[in-house]
C-alpha positions, 0 to 999 in steps of 0.5 A: 310645224305650220303657223299663221302669222298676222298683226295686232295693233302693229305687232306680230303674232302667230297661231300654231296650226294643230288638228284641234282648231280649224282656222279660216282667214278672210278679208271680212272687215265688218261686223255688228257691234254689241251694246252690252260689254260681255268681256273685255275683248268681245266687241260684236257678232257676225253672221257667218255661213248661218252661224252667229259668231263672236268677234274678238279683239285681243289687243287688251290681253297683250296690253294694247289698245283695242283696234280701231282699224282691221283688215280681216277676221280669222275664224277659229273653231275647236268643235266646241266653240267658234269665234272670229279673231280681228287682224291687220294686214295679211295673214300668211302661213310659215313653217317657223315663226319668231312672232308671239305665239297666241294660245287659242285655249287661253283665249277660249277660257276668256269667254 
């Protein structure tokens, strides 16, 4: 099984690669902030490939402060919704991981 590993506020996380999600790692580190607080972790949006996509910071879901600095966005699509997840450092693909595994379905339920 393959995982995408990355950091959020200094902690290591991973997302399991499955056929249900298309995940694209980028080094995009700018987006438009929203004035309204749609949820605890939606911070703004970005126009990516002609689509307006929510940018999320899931730090609060893991008891961390919101990220002040980030290095890239992971664009995640499951055919019903697309969102961009902020991360630090560089993402990498590995066969096994000891990192905290993020359940993407639980994140989607937060929208």
